[in-house]
Every structure is written in C-alpha cells, then in structure tokens.
C-alpha positions in Angstrom: -12.2 15.9 12.7 -12.2 14.8 9.0 -15.1 12.9 7.6 -12.6 10.4 6.2 -9.0 10.0 7.3 -6.8 7.9 5.0 -3.6 6.4 6.3 -1.1 5.7 3.5 -0.2 7.6 0.3 0.3 4.7 -2.1 -2.1 3.7 -5.0 -4.8 2.6 -2.5 -4.5 5.6 -0.2 -4.5 8.2 -3.0 -7.5 6.5 -4.8 -9.4 6.3 -1.5 -8.8 9.9 -0.7 -9.8 11.2 -4.1 -13.0 9.0 -4.2 -14.1 10.1 -0.8 -13.6 13.7 -1.8 -15.5 13.1 -5.0 -18.4 12.0 -2.8 -18.3 15.2 -0.8 -16.4 14.2 2.3 -13.8 16.3 4.0 -10.6 14.2 3.7 -7.2 14.1 5.3 -4.4 11.8 4.1 -1.3 10.8 6.1 1.9 9.4 4.5 4.9 8.5 6.7 7.4 8.9 3.9 7.2 9.7 0.2 3.9 9.6 -1.7 3.4 7.0 -4.3 3.9 3.9 -2.2 6.2 0.9 -2.8 5.3 0.5 -6.5 6.4 3.9 -7.6 9.4 4.4 -5.3 11.2 1.0 -5.1 8.9 -1.6 -6.7 7.1 -1.8 -10.1 8.5 1.4 -11.6 12.2 1.1 -11.1 12.0 -2.7 -11.7 10.3 -2.0 -15.0 13.3 0.3 -15.9 15.6 -2.7 -15.3 13.4 -4.9 -17.3 13.5 -2.4 -20.2 17.3 -2.4 -20.1 17.3 -6.2 -20.1 14.9 -6.2 -23.1 17.1 -3.8 -25.0 20.1 -6.0 -24.4 18.3 -9.1 -25.6 17.2 -7.3 -28.8 20.8 -6.8 -29.8 21.2 -10.5 -30.2 18.9 -10.2 -33.3 20.7 -7.3 -34.9 22.9 -9.3 -37.2 19.9 -11.2 -38.5 18.3 -8.0 -39.6 21.4 -6.5 -41.2 22.2 -4.2 -38.3 26.0 -4.3 -37.6 26.8 -3.0 -34.2 29.1 -4.0 -31.3 27.5 -5.9 -28.5 26.5 -3.5 -25.7 28.3 -3.2 -22.4 26.2 -2.4 -19.3 27.1 0.6 -17.3 25.4 -0.6 -14.1 25.8 2.7 -12.2 24.2 4.7 -15.1 21.3 2.2 -15.3 20.7 2.5 -11.5 20.8 6.3 -11.8 18.2 6.0 -14.7 15.9 4.1 -12.4 15.8 7.0 -9.9 15.4 9.5 -12.7 12.3 7.6 -13.9 10.9 7.5 -10.4 11.4 11.2 -10.2 9.7 11.7 -13.6 6.8 9.6 -12.5 6.4 11.8 -9.4 6.6 14.9 -11.6 4.0 13.5 -14.0 1.5 12.6 -11.2 2.0 15.6 -9.0 0.2 13.7 -6.4 0.3 16.2 -3.6 -0.8 19.1 -5.8 -3.6 17.0 -7.3 -4.9 16.1 -3.8 -4.6 19.6 -2.4 -6.3 21.2 -5.5 -9.5 19.3 -4.7 -9.4 20.2 -1.0 -7.7 17.1 0.5 -5.4 17.9 3.5 -2.1 16.1 3.0 0.4 15.2 5.7 3.7 13.8 4.3 7.0 12.7 5.8 5.3 12.3 9.2 7.0 9.1 10.2 4.9 6.2 11.6 1.3 6.9 12.7 -0.3 5.0 15.5 -3.8 4.8 16.9 -4.6 6.5 20.2 -8.3 5.4 20.1 -10.8 4.4 17.5 -11.0 7.8 15.9 -7.6 9.3 16.6 -4.1 8.7 15.3 -0.8 10.3 16.6 2.1 11.2 14.5 5.8 10.9 15.5 5.9 14.7 16.3 3.1 14.2 18.8 0.3 15.9 16.8 -3.0 14.1 16.7 -5.5 13.8 13.8 -9.1 12.5 14.0 -11.4 11.0 11.5 -15.1 10.1 11.7 -14.3 7.3 9.3 -10.8 5.9 8.7 -9.4 3.9 5.8 -6.1 2.1 6.3 -4.0 1.8 3.2 -0.6 1.3 4.7 0.8 -1.4 2.3 3.4 -4.0 3.1 7.1 -4.8 3.0 9.6 -7.5 2.1 9.7 -10.3 4.6 12.9 -10.9 6.4 13.8 -14.4 7.5 15.5 -15.2 10.8 18.6 -17.2 10.4 22.3 -16.7 11.1 23.8 -14.2 8.7 20.4 -12.9 7.5 21.7 -9.4 7.7 23.9 -10.1 4.7 20.8 -10.8 2.5 19.2 -8.1 0.3 15.5 -7.4 0.2 13.9 -6.0 -3.0 14.2 -2.5 -1.7 18.0 -3.0 -1.2 18.5 -3.6 -4.9 18.6 0.1 -5.5 21.6 0.5 -3.2 23.8 -1.8 -5.4 26.8 0.0 -6.8 28.1 -2.7 -9.0 26.6 -5.6 -11.0 27.0 -8.8 -9.0 28.8 -11.5 -10.9 26.6 -14.1 -9.1 23.3 -13.9 -7.2 21.1 -16.3 -5.4 17.5 -15.4 -5.4 15.4 -17.1 -2.7 11.8 -17.2 -3.8 10.5 -18.1 -7.2 7.2 -16.2 -7.3 6.6 -13.1 -9.3 9.2 -10.8 -7.8 12.0 -13.4 -7.6 11.4 -14.7 -11.1 11.5 -11.2 -12.5 14.7 -10.2 -10.8 16.3 -13.5 -11.7 15.4 -13.0 -15.3 16.7 -9.4 -15.4 20.0 -10.1 -13.8 20.6 -13.2 -15.8 20.3 -11.0 -19.0 22.8 -8.6 -17.5 25.3 -11.4 -17.3 24.9 -12.3 -13.6 25.1 -16.0 -12.8 21.8 -16.7 -11.1 20.6 -19.5 -8.8 16.9 -19.4 -8.1 15.7 -21.3 -5.0 12.0 -22.0 -4.4 10.2 -23.9 -1.6 7.3 -25.1 -3.8 7.6 -27.8 -6.4 7.6 -25.2 -9.2 8.5 -21.6 -9.7 5.5 -19.3 -10.2 3.5 -21.9 -8.4 0.3 -19.9 -8.3 0.1 -19.7 -12.1 -1.3 -22.3 -14.4 0.8 -25.4 -14.5 1.7 -24.9 -18.1 2.9 -21.4 -17.4 5.1 -22.7 -14.5 6.6 -25.5 -16.5 7.2 -23.4 -19.6 8.8 -20.6 -17.6 11.1 -23.0 -15.8 12.2 -24.5 -19.1 12.8 -21.0 -20.6 14.8 -19.9 -17.6 17.0 -23.0 -17.6 17.7 -22.6 -21.3 18.9 -19.1 -20.6 21.3 -20.4 -17.9 19.4 -19.8 -14.7 19.9 -22.6 -12.3 16.7 -23.5 -10.5 16.3 -25.6 -7.4 12.8 -26.3 -6.1 11.7 -28.1 -3.0 13.9 -25.8 -0.8 13.5 -27.0 2.8 15.4 -24.5 4.8 18.0 -21.7 4.8 20.5 -22.5 7.4 22.9 -19.6 7.3 24.8 -17.0 5.3 28.5 -16.6 6.0 30.6 -13.7 4.8 34.2 -14.4 3.6 36.8 -12.3 1.9 35.7 -13.7 -1.5 32.0 -13.0 -0.9 29.0 -14.8 0.7 28.3 -18.5 1.3 24.7 -19.6 1.5 24.0 -22.9 3.2 20.6 -24.5 2.6 18.8 -27.8 2.8 17.1 -29.5 -0.1 16.2 -33.1 -0.7 17.3 -34.0 2.7 20.9 -32.8 2.0 22.8 -29.7 3.0 24.2 -27.6 0.1 26.7 -24.8 0.2 27.0 -22.2 -2.6 29.3 -19.2 -2.9 27.9 -16.0 -4.3 28.3 -12.2 -4.4 24.7 -11.4 -3.4 21.7 -13.1 -1.8 18.2 -11.6 -2.5 15.2 -12.7 -0.4 11.8 -12.5 -2.1 9.9 -14.7 0.2 6.7 -12.9 1.1 5.1 -9.5 1.6 3.7 -9.0 5.1 1.5 -6.0 5.9 2.7 -2.9 7.7 0.8 -3.5 11.0 3.5 -3.4 13.6 3.7 0.3 14.2 0.0 1.1 14.0 -0.9 0.2 17.6 -4.0 -1.5 16.4 -5.0 -2.7 19.8 -5.7 0.8 20.9 -8.5 0.9 18.2 -9.6 -2.7 18.9 -8.8 -3.6 15.3 -8.3 -7.4 14.8 -5.5 -8.7 12.7 -4.2 -12.1 11.8 -0.4 -12.5 11.4 0.5 -9.3 9.6 -2.8 -8.5 7.9 -5.8 -6.7 9.0 -9.0 -8.7 8.9 -11.8 -7.2 6.8 -15.3 -8.4 5.7 -16.6 -8.3 2.1 -17.2 -4.6 2.4 -13.6 -4.0 3.5 -14.7 -3.1 7.1 -12.4 -4.0 9.9 -13.6 -5.3 13.2 -14.4 -1.7 14.0 -17.4 -0.7 11.8 -16.1 2.8 10.9 -12.6 1.7 10.1 -11.9 0.2 6.7 -8.8 -1.2 5.0 -7.7 -1.5 1.4 -4.7 -2.8 -0.6 -1.9 -5.0 0.5 -2.6 -4.6 4.2 -5.7 -6.9 3.8 -3.5 -9.7 2.4 -6.0 -10.6 -0.3 -4.8 -9.4 -3.8 -1.5 -7.6 -3.7 -1.4 -5.8 -7.0 -1.5 -2.1 -7.8 -4.7 -2.4 -9.9 -6.4 -4.3 -7.1 -5.3 -1.7 -4.5 -7.1 1.0 -6.5 -10.2 -1.3 -6.9 -10.2 -1.9 -3.1 -9.8 1.7 -2.3 -12.8 2.8 -4.4 -15.0 0.3 -2.6 -13.7 1.2 0.8 -14.2 4.9 0.2 -17.8 4.5 -1.2 -18.8 2.3 1.7 -17.2 4.7 4.2 -19.0 7.8 2.8 -22.2 6.4 1.3 -22.8 3.6 3.7 -22.4 -0.1 3.2 -23.4 -1.3 -0.2 -20.4 -2.2 -2.4 -19.1 -5.7 -1.9 -15.5 -6.7 -2.6 -14.9 -9.2 -5.3 -11.7 -9.8 -7.3 -12.8 -12.0 -10.3 -11.0 -10.5 -13.3 -7.5 -9.4 -12.4 -5.1 -9.6 -15.3 -1.5 -9.8 -14.1 1.9 -11.0 -15.3 5.7 -10.5 -15.2 8.2 -8.6 -17.4 10.5 -11.6 -17.5 12.1 -13.2 -20.5 9.8 -14.5 -21.9 6.9 -12.5 -20.5 4.0 -14.4 -18.8 0.5 -13.3 -18.0 -2.8 -14.7 -16.7 -6.3 -13.8 -15.9 -9.1 -15.8 -14.3 -8.9 -19.5 -13.3 -6.1 -21.9 -14.0 -7.1 -25.0 -16.0 -7.0 -27.1 -12.9 -9.2 -24.7 -11.0 -11.7 -24.5 -13.9 -11.9 -28.3 -14.3 -12.6 -28.6 -10.6 -15.8 -26.5 -11.1 -17.2 -28.2 -14.2 -16.8 -29.1 -17.8 -14.4 -26.9 -19.8 -12.9 -26.7 -23.2 -9.2 -25.8 -23.5 -7.2 -24.6 -26.5 -3.5 -23.9 -26.6 -1.9 -22.3 -29.6 1.9 -22.0 -29.9 3.4 -18.6 -30.9 5.1 -20.4 -33.8 1.7 -20.4 -35.5 1.9 -16.6 -35.6 3.3 -14.8 -38.7 4.2 -11.8 -36.5 6.2 -14.1 -34.2 8.1 -15.5 -37.2 8.7 -11.9 -38.5 10.1 -10.7 -35.1 11.9 -14.0 -34.4 9.9 -14.4 -31.2 8.3 -17.8 -31.7 8.8 -19.0 -28.1 5.5 -19.2 -26.1 1.8 -20.0 -26.3 -1.7 -18.8 -25.6 -4.0 -21.0 -23.6 -7.8 -20.3 -23.3 -10.1 -22.0 -20.8 -13.8 -21.8 -21.6 -16.9 -23.2 -20.0 -18.4 -26.0 -22.0 -21.9 -25.0 -20.7 -22.2 -21.3 -21.4 -19.1 -20.7 -23.7 -17.8 -17.9 -21.4 -14.1 -17.4 -20.7 -13.0 -18.8 -17.3 -9.3 -18.1 -17.7 -6.4 -17.3 -20.1 -2.7 -17.8 -19.8 0.0 -16.5 -22.1 3.8 -17.0 -22.3 5.7 -15.1 -24.9 6.2 -11.7 -26.5 3.8 -9.0 -25.2 2.0 -11.5 -23.0 1.1 -8.8 -20.4 -0.5 -6.7 -23.1 -2.3 -9.6 -24.9 -4.0 -10.9 -21.7 -5.9 -7.6 -21.4 -8.0 -8.6 -24.4 -9.3 -11.6 -22.7 -9.8 -9.7 -19.4 -12.0 -7.1 -21.3 -14.0 -10.0 -22.8 -14.5 -11.5 -19.4 -15.6 -8.2 -18.0 -18.1 -7.7 -20.8 -19.4 -11.3 -20.5 -18.3 -12.1 -24.0 -18.9 -15.5 -25.6 -15.9 -17.3 -27.1 -17.8 -17.2 -30.4 -17.7 -13.4 -30.3 -14.0 -13.2 -29.8 -13.5 -15.8 -32.5 -15.3 -13.6 -35.0 -13.3 -10.4 -34.1 -11.2 -9.1 -37.0 -7.9 -8.7 -35.1 -5.2 -6.8 -36.9 -2.6 -8.7 -38.9 0.3 -9.3 -38.3 0.1 -8.9 -34.5 0.9 -11.0 -31.4 -2.7 -10.3 -30.2 -4.1 -12.4 -33.0 -3.0 -15.5 -31.1 -6.1 -14.9 -29.0 -8.3 -15.2 -32.1 -6.6 -18.4 -33.2 -7.2 -20.0 -29.8 -10.8 -18.8 -29.7 -11.5 -20.2 -33.1 -10.0 -23.5 -32.1 -12.3 -23.7 -29.1 -15.4 -22.8 -31.3 -14.5 -25.7 -33.5 -14.0 -28.1 -30.5 -17.4 -27.0 -29.1 -19.0 -28.1 -32.3 -20.7 -24.8 -33.1 -18.6 -24.2 -36.3 -20.1 -26.0 -39.3 -17.6 -28.6 -40.6 -17.9 -31.4 -43.2 -17.8 -34.9 -41.7 -14.8 -35.7 -43.8 -12.9 -32.7 -42.4 -13.7 -33.7 -38.9 -12.4 -37.2 -39.6 -9.1 -35.8 -40.8 -8.6 -34.1 -37.4 -7.2 -31.0 -39.1 -7.4 -27.5 -37.7 -10.1 -25.4 -39.4 -9.2 -22.9 -42.0 -6.7 -20.3 -40.8 -4.5 -17.8 -42.6 -2.0 -18.0 -39.7 -1.0 -21.6 -39.3 2.1 -23.5 -38.5 
C-alpha cells in the first residue's frame, strides 16, 4: 500500500505526486493514457501552435509597411497539423515526466485504461490488478461536453480538431467562452468563414464587460459572424454538400450550411468510470465535491484540478495539487483559495484578466478605475498594434489592486505584472513609480497606474491644472 496514491497524470497529478514524494511519502501514480493530461496532448500546447501560425500569418499583412516585399503566405494545413504533433512530442521529450517521477522514487503506471474504486483504499485497473493507497488524490481532469440532439455525432469536440485533414472553408463554433473564442479567431485568420454561437448575451461572458464588448467588436471587424442569445441546437443534418445546423435564436429557427461544427460548450469532470459509489465519494453533476482543504466526503481521499469544477486552468491545477498533497501527507492545514489567477486567450487581439471585474469590485465597495488605450503607447505605434486597452481597478480605501483587464498585443504577458503586484500586496502608488522600460507594451500598466494615482488625489497638482482636466505629465501620450 502506498502512502499516497495519485490517480491522473496531468499537471495536477504530476505535481501532487512530486510534492507528496518531497514530503517523504511513498507514492504511486496511475495514468489511463499518455502522461501530460489534456493540456499537453490535445489542449493548450497544440492549440498554441495553431495560434502561433495564425499570428505569423497576421504579421505578413504589415510586411509592405516595413519595406519587406514578399508574397502572401499560403497555408499548408496538413503540415501545420503535423507541426502540432511534433511540438507535443518535443514537450514530452523536454519534460521527461515518467523518468522524472521514477528518478525520485515514484511508482508510475501508464496506459492502464480506466481505474475504478473497489473500496475506499483500493482501485482496480482494466487488467484486473489492484493498487491501494493510505491516502488517495484524484486528479482525473475533464473532457469536452457532448450535447444530445439529432445529428450530434457529426459535430467535432476540441479533441477532434487534431483529426482534421483539410482546412474547412466554413465552421460554426458553438460556445463563445475561452476555447470557442480562441478557435474561432485562429480559423478565421486561416481563411475559414466562421460563425460563433453563444447562449449568453456576450462572448467571453465571464470576463470584464469592456473585454467582452471589445473582443466582440474586434472579431466582427475581422469577419467573424457572432450570434448571442442562442436558445437551442435543434439538429445537424449531413448532405452531399456538407452539414446543415438548425438552431433557435430570438424565437426563430435558423438554418446554416457549413463544412464543420465545433462544440465548445463545457468541460465536465471525468467521474463516470471511477465507480465513486464504491468509495462513498459524493459528487454533484460531473464534479467531485471537496471542502476548503480539497478533501472529498471521505477524509483520506482528496481531489485537485478540473475534477473539482472550481478553477479549470493549468496553473490552478498545480496550485490545487500542492495543497492536496500537503494536506494528505502533513495533515489538514492548507486551505484552498484562488484569489490571484492571471489568465487570458491567444486570440486576435489577445485578452487577459486577473482579479475582479469592475462590476464585481464596485459591488464590494468604492473603487477607482483607469482605462488607457494602446494608442497612447509609442511601442504600439511603432509596431502598428494600437488596438486595445489596459484597465486597472483599484480600491479607493487602501489603494490595492482589485483587478486588471487588458485587450491587445502581449496582453497575456502584461497581466502578469499586475498579478505579481497583487500577490505582493503592492500599492498602486508603487507601481506608478516603477521605471518600466521604454518603449514596451508593458508600460501601459504604468500609464494606467499613474492615472489612478492622479484620480485618487495623492499626486500633487496645481489647482489650475486640475481645472483644465488634463492628464498629468507623461512622455507617452496620445
């Protein structure tokens, strides 16, 4: 019997196993398929390869402006898809996950097929062998939700993207959250005619309202058709010419022909094959219920990552896993709390956020908000990337950052600066005084911070200057 048995070999599982071993536990790790989880094998990593290709294609539109004379690129879609798998392989080679785990004394079981509970301390693999753990950490991840409607078998999930042999001339993406928006943006750049359907009133509905509105405007300017308020998918029919999607919106039935339909409508947890009842583990819908210490309803069994249904991001999975491992080995002590989680999408333009939206922050108290357009940045003018903004939300009481939201070039990188400031309990005055390098996109953070310092009244200004209502002295100004 292992001190700690980890089920799942994605970011959460690997981190949990390594942390438990660091703390002196004997550890076994079981992975039903390939190590690395969804993100490495058919999620973030290959999608980022597509996003990189899309970015390179967009860059060529600027070549003439910079005196670079070259023919517009043509996309070899099969070569690009082969590249995605090459990069997945290279990431595996770089990480050497199994070797890394075994070198520190962790027993690894891979390609086992589904594991299921026999009792509260025992799991059984598909070959009939059984493994026991004094403590168990479930890191089994999730999968793309499939909808039930006539013709649903003709729709693709995100995992199915990597089976495409040719670039679709047209695509309907159902679901306008992070995954759907990113795929829509990428394929639009490749030349696919894209229709994006979303049930909510806005795409990226969980983001700050300004992010959602700005991204919709940017998408539509690039030729992506967007329909929000989707009521129902009625059916998909296959014809000789392709697919026909029938859906309801605005009380009316619509029919659209397309070559491909992609469903990005949710990410349920992988609970169905675990036989959780045998271990008396409670779950709601497709997620395992955990407390603030990531304990399940069975005190010696923990869960981390997507399977909890809380924060479904790679960085959050690793955070969860460390807490679960420490509580399993050392005893209950570390509480789960996701407060500072920078995230974003490699769309065109990029978007990124951390902390509270403006609406959430205002609901909690008095705030000061500053929004600076990218057009104020010299670097944005130099690179011809003036689309976007940086928005900071700061507490009027203690001058700490409550949230930040960026749309534009390098948004996902820029947001890390504010996340670091939030983690270190930085005052907005401190960030305003930082000498950020020039000319950079990151300096937009400094512009927004200094605007807030002025609005808070902590920057000395002559009464006449205040009366003019002008921005305070800045080298980078519109």
